[in-house]
C-alpha positions in Angstrom: -20.4 -23.0 80.0 -18.8 -25.5 82.3 -15.1 -25.2 83.4 -14.4 -28.8 82.8 -14.5 -30.8 79.5 -17.1 -33.4 78.6 -17.4 -35.9 75.8 -18.9 -33.3 73.5 -16.7 -30.2 73.9 -14.0 -28.4 75.9 -14.7 -26.4 79.0 -13.9 -22.7 79.4 -10.6 -23.4 81.2 -9.2 -25.5 78.3 -10.5 -22.8 75.8 -8.6 -20.0 77.6 -5.4 -22.1 77.6 -5.9 -23.0 73.9 -6.4 -19.4 72.6 -3.9 -17.7 74.9 -1.1 -20.1 74.1 -2.0 -19.9 70.3 -1.7 -16.1 70.5 1.6 -16.3 72.4 3.2 -18.8 70.0 2.3 -16.7 67.0 3.6 -13.6 68.7 6.9 -15.4 69.6 7.3 -16.6 66.0 6.6 -13.1 64.6 9.1 -11.5 67.1 11.8 -14.0 66.2 11.4 -13.3 62.4 11.2 -9.6 63.0 14.3 -9.5 65.2 16.4 -11.5 62.7 15.3 -9.3 59.9 16.4 -6.1 61.7 19.6 -4.3 60.6 22.3 -4.3 63.2 25.0 -1.9 62.1 24.5 1.1 64.3 24.1 1.5 68.1 20.4 2.3 67.8 19.8 -0.6 65.5 21.6 -3.0 67.9 19.5 -1.7 70.8 16.3 -2.5 68.9 17.6 -6.0 68.1 18.4 -6.6 71.8 14.9 -5.3 72.8 13.1 -7.5 70.2 14.9 -10.6 71.2 14.4 -9.9 74.9 10.6 -9.6 74.4 10.7 -12.8 72.2 12.4 -14.7 75.0 10.1 -13.4 77.6 7.0 -14.4 75.6 8.6 -17.8 75.1 8.9 -18.3 78.9 5.3 -17.3 79.4 4.3 -19.8 76.8 6.3 -22.5 78.4 4.8 -22.2 81.8 1.3 -21.7 80.5 1.7 -24.8 78.3 2.9 -26.9 81.3 -0.2 -25.7 83.2 -2.4 -26.6 80.3 -0.9 -30.1 80.2 -1.4 -30.6 83.9 -5.0 -29.5 83.5 -5.6 -31.8 80.5 -4.3 -34.8 82.4 -7.3 -34.7 84.7 -9.8 -33.9 82.0 -12.0 -35.9 79.7 -11.0 -35.4 76.1 -14.0 -34.8 73.7 -14.5 -37.9 71.5 -14.0 -37.5 67.7 -17.2 -36.6 65.8 -16.2 -38.8 62.9 -14.4 -41.9 64.3 -15.2 -43.8 61.1 -12.8 -41.6 59.3 -9.9 -43.4 60.8 -7.0 -41.9 58.8 -8.3 -38.4 59.2 -8.9 -38.9 62.9 -5.5 -40.4 63.4 -3.8 -37.5 61.5 -5.6 -35.0 63.6 -4.4 -36.8 66.7 -0.8 -36.8 65.5 -1.0 -33.0 64.8 -2.6 -32.4 68.2 0.1 -34.3 70.1 2.8 -32.7 68.0 1.5 -29.3 69.0 1.4 -30.3 72.6 5.0 -31.3 72.5 6.0 -28.3 70.4 4.6 -25.7 72.7 6.9 -27.1 75.4 10.1 -28.1 73.6 10.3 -24.9 71.5 10.4 -22.4 74.4 12.4 -24.9 76.5 15.1 -25.2 73.8 15.2 -21.4 73.6 15.7 -21.2 77.3 18.4 -23.8 77.2 20.4 -22.2 74.4 20.1 -18.8 76.3 21.3 -20.4 79.5 24.2 -22.2 77.9 25.4 -19.3 75.8 28.3 -17.4 77.4 27.6 -13.7 77.7 23.9 -13.8 76.5 22.9 -10.2 76.2 19.3 -10.3 75.0 18.0 -10.9 78.4 14.7 -12.6 79.6 12.7 -9.8 81.2 12.1 -11.4 84.6 13.7 -11.4 88.1 14.7 -15.1 88.2 18.2 -14.9 86.6 19.4 -15.9 83.1 21.0 -19.2 83.9 19.7 -22.7 84.6 21.2 -25.0 87.3 23.1 -27.9 85.7 23.4 -26.2 82.3 27.1 -25.3 81.7 28.1 -22.2 79.7 29.2 -23.8 76.5 29.0 -22.4 73.0 28.9 -25.9 71.5 25.9 -26.8 73.7 24.2 -23.5 73.0 24.7 -24.0 69.2 23.2 -27.5 69.5 20.0 -26.1 71.1 20.0 -23.2 68.6 20.1 -25.6 65.7 17.1 -27.5 67.2 15.3 -24.2 67.8 16.0 -22.9 64.3 14.7 -26.1 62.7 11.9 -26.7 65.1 10.1 -23.5 64.4 9.5 -24.6 60.8 8.0 -27.8 62.2 5.9 -26.0 64.7 4.7 -23.6 61.9 3.8 -26.6 59.7 1.8 -28.2 62.5 -0.1 -24.9 63.1 -0.9 -24.7 59.4 -2.2 -28.3 59.4 -4.2 -27.7 62.6 -5.8 -24.5 61.2 -6.4 -26.2 57.8 -8.2 -29.1 59.5 -10.4 -26.7 61.4 -11.3 -24.8 58.2 -12.1 -28.0 56.4 -14.6 -28.9 59.1 -16.1 -25.5 59.0 -16.2 -24.9 55.2 -16.4 -28.3 53.6 -17.9 -30.7 56.2 -20.0 -27.9 57.8 -20.0 -29.8 61.1 -19.7 -28.7 64.7 -16.1 -29.5 65.2 -15.0 -25.9 65.6 -17.8 -25.2 68.1 -16.1 -27.7 70.5 -13.3 -25.1 71.1 -14.6 -21.8 69.8 -18.4 -21.8 69.8 -21.6 -22.8 71.6 -21.1 -26.3 73.0 -24.8 -26.8 72.8 -24.5 -27.0 69.0 -22.2 -30.0 69.3 -24.0 -33.4 69.0 -23.0 -36.3 71.2 -20.1 -38.1 69.4 -20.4 -41.7 68.6 -19.1 -44.2 71.2 -16.8 -45.9 68.7 -13.2 -44.9 69.4 -10.0 -46.8 68.6 -7.8 -46.5 71.7 -4.8 -48.2 70.1 -4.9 -45.8 67.2 -5.0 -42.8 69.6 -1.9 -44.2 71.4 0.0 -44.7 68.2 -0.9 -41.1 67.1 0.4 -39.7 70.4 3.7 -41.6 70.0 4.0 -40.4 66.4 3.4 -36.8 67.4 6.2 -37.0 70.0 8.5 -38.8 67.6 8.2 -35.8 65.3 10.3 -33.8 67.8 12.7 -36.6 68.4 13.4 -36.5 64.6 13.9 -32.7 64.7 16.3 -33.1 67.6 18.4 -35.7 65.7 18.1 -34.1 62.3 18.9 -30.6 63.3 22.4 -31.6 64.3 23.2 -32.9 60.8 21.7 -30.3 58.7 24.0 -27.8 56.9 24.6 -24.8 59.2 23.6 -26.8 62.2 25.9 -24.6 64.3 23.3 -21.8 64.1 23.9 -18.4 65.7 22.1 -18.2 69.0 19.7 -15.5 67.9 18.0 -17.3 65.0 14.4 -17.2 63.7 12.1 -18.6 66.3 14.5 -17.8 69.1 16.2 -14.9 70.6 19.9 -17.1 69.8 21.0 -14.5 70.7 24.2 -13.0 70.3 26.0 -15.4 72.5 29.5 -16.7 72.2 32.4 -18.5 73.9 36.1 -18.2 73.8 37.7 -19.6 70.7 40.2 -22.2 71.7 42.7 -23.4 69.2 44.8 -26.5 69.8 47.5 -26.8 67.2 50.2 -29.4 66.8 53.5 -28.5 65.4 52.7 -29.9 61.9 49.6 -27.7 61.5 49.8 -24.7 63.7 48.8 -21.2 63.0 51.4 -19.9 65.5 54.1 -20.0 62.9 57.6 -19.1 64.1 60.7 -17.6 62.4 63.7 -19.9 62.1 65.6 -17.7 64.7 62.9 -17.9 67.4 64.1 -19.4 70.7 60.6 -20.7 71.5 57.9 -22.3 69.4 54.2 -22.2 70.6 52.6 -25.6 70.6 49.1 -24.8 71.8 47.5 -21.5 72.5 44.3 -19.5 73.1 44.0 -15.8 72.4 40.8 -14.5 74.0 38.8 -11.2 73.8 35.9 -10.1 76.0 33.7 -7.0 75.6 30.6 -5.7 77.3 27.7 -5.9 74.9 24.3 -4.6 75.9 25.1 -5.0 79.6 26.6 -8.5 79.5 30.1 -9.9 78.8 30.5 -11.4 75.4 33.6 -13.5 74.9 35.4 -14.6 71.7 38.8 -15.3 70.3 41.2 -15.1 67.4 42.0 -18.4 65.7 45.0 -17.4 63.6 48.1 -15.5 64.7 51.9 -15.6 64.2 54.3 -15.3 67.1 58.0 -14.8 67.4 59.3 -15.3 70.9 62.9 -14.9 72.2 63.4 -15.3 76.0 66.4 -16.1 78.2 65.3 -17.8 81.5 68.6 -16.8 83.1 68.3 -13.1 82.6 64.5 -13.2 82.4 64.6 -10.9 79.4 63.5 -11.2 75.8 61.2 -10.0 73.1 57.9 -10.9 71.5 56.3 -10.0 68.2 52.8 -11.2 67.6 50.7 -10.6 64.5 46.9 -11.4 64.7 44.6 -12.1 61.8 41.6 -9.9 62.4 39.4 -12.0 60.0 39.9 -15.0 62.3 37.9 -13.4 65.1 34.8 -15.2 66.4 32.5 -13.2 68.6 29.1 -15.1 68.3 26.4 -13.3 66.3 28.3 -10.0 66.4 31.4 -11.4 64.7 30.7 -9.6 61.4 30.0 -6.4 63.2 33.2 -6.6 65.2 35.2 -7.1 62.1 33.2 -4.4 60.1 34.1 -0.8 59.4 32.6 0.5 62.6 35.0 -1.5 64.8 38.1 -3.5 63.8 37.7 -2.8 60.1 39.3 -6.1 58.9 39.1 -5.1 55.3 41.3 -2.0 55.7 43.4 -3.3 58.6 43.6 -7.1 58.3 46.2 -7.5 61.1 46.8 -6.3 64.6 50.3 -6.4 66.1 52.0 -6.4 69.5 55.8 -5.7 69.6 57.3 -5.7 73.0 60.4 -6.4 75.1 60.1 -8.8 78.1 61.5 -7.8 81.5 61.0 -8.8 85.1 58.3 -7.1 87.0 57.2 -7.4 90.7 57.7 -10.8 92.3 57.8 -13.7 89.8 55.7 -12.0 87.3 57.0 -10.7 83.9 55.8 -7.9 81.8 55.9 -7.3 78.0 56.1 -3.6 77.3 55.7 -2.3 73.8 53.3 -1.0 71.2 49.9 -2.5 70.4 48.6 -1.7 66.9 44.9 -2.1 66.2 42.9 -0.7 63.3 46.0 1.2 62.2 46.5 3.0 65.5 49.6 2.2 67.7 49.3 2.7 71.5 51.9 1.9 74.2 50.8 -1.2 76.2 51.9 -3.4 79.1 51.0 -7.0 79.3 51.8 -8.6 82.6 52.0 -12.4 82.5 52.9 -15.5 84.5 55.5 -17.9 83.1 56.4 -21.4 84.3 59.4 -23.2 82.7 60.1 -26.9 83.2 63.1 -27.9 81.3 62.4 -27.1 77.6 58.7 -26.7 78.2 57.0 -23.4 79.1 53.5 -22.3 80.0 52.4 -18.7 80.0 49.2 -16.8 80.6 48.3 -13.1 81.0 45.7 -10.4 80.3 45.6 -6.7 79.6 42.7 -4.3 79.3 42.5 -1.6 76.7 40.2 1.2 75.9 38.7 0.8 72.4 38.5 4.6 72.0 42.3 4.8 72.0 42.3 2.9 68.7 39.4 4.8 67.2 37.3 1.6 67.4 33.5 2.1 67.6 33.7 5.9 67.4 29.9 6.2 66.7 29.2 4.3 69.9 30.0 7.3 72.2 28.7 5.7 75.4 28.7 2.2 76.9 24.9 1.5 76.6 25.6 -0.8 73.7 29.3 -1.5 73.6 31.6 -1.0 76.6 34.8 1.0 76.3 37.0 -1.6 78.1 38.2 -4.6 76.1 39.9 -7.5 77.8 42.6 -9.4 75.9 44.0 -12.6 77.4 46.1 -15.5 76.3 47.2 -19.0 77.5 50.0 -20.9 75.7 52.5 -23.7 75.9 55.8 -23.5 74.1 58.9 -25.6 73.6 62.5 -24.3 73.5 64.3 -24.7 70.1 
């Protein structure tokens, strides 16, 4: 058998590309479905989810580069002519599916790579030495969700194209009983010389249609219900990847509600959380909290009382786990609270010293922060690190292989004097 194609059949190089990529695509789809179906409540279960998605992503990367190599090879090759060019609709449909598959075996793993690269704190890692990020792709949860929505929708399209392709091959083998399948899977000597008749304009239109299928997926995926898919979705290892939750409130519709006696009212604010999950940092935030702040700029003393709605936590694909009974247990302990007095610390920095209550456990805490006051406007930011074990959080996760002990809590806010 020749390495190159001819007008009758595909050479052995094209055949190796075809069957190896087919096996990889089916493996990637199977791994994505398997990983999404796995339970993820315990440490061992999460480790298995991480491993399955990592293998899925790695298989996807192999598929992508092998598909690009196949396309480069095909560019310089003759494509076997249709055996039945007189069946114009059937031939055109086969061409559409063919081009749709060519595009799909590139855009599907590429979209998976892009959503992985864009997701802050991606912890199901690609198993290779080339890093996890892509130059020019910012870490953005919105961007990652857009790629995830495409990836989650696209695998259904890819699966449908595969079914049509296999169905067409079976039709030729069982119903037509012709030599079409032998062009890619059998003895090329059995394949007759195809007719010379071939409609080039129809082939070009089929190629455009096949590519437009994926353009439609890209557009439609952003408008479907649930378009903001979790990063680890079927067909992709989306990961559990997340970004800080930023809340911009105006005074008429703010979740930082204040008591009437408060000296300062928060106008905008971000309350962030970061944990180590499976070896990578995963960031999230709380969207809803109430704050009462009294502070005298002259004495540089005051008090703060912050109540946080645990149910408002977003932490990517592990949000539900984080709020579940193993960790923050939002059902039993719906609020966390920080009550502290404000006093000067070293230099220009201030510190809030008091009690932090999480999951029903109160622990003394110090929150150093920077404060800049300009007239009646104030801007503050700070961060503290706690040990989740002090609050009885994640007790069954006795080591840091899945969830780290340290949890970073940070805030940025602007406030106005009343």
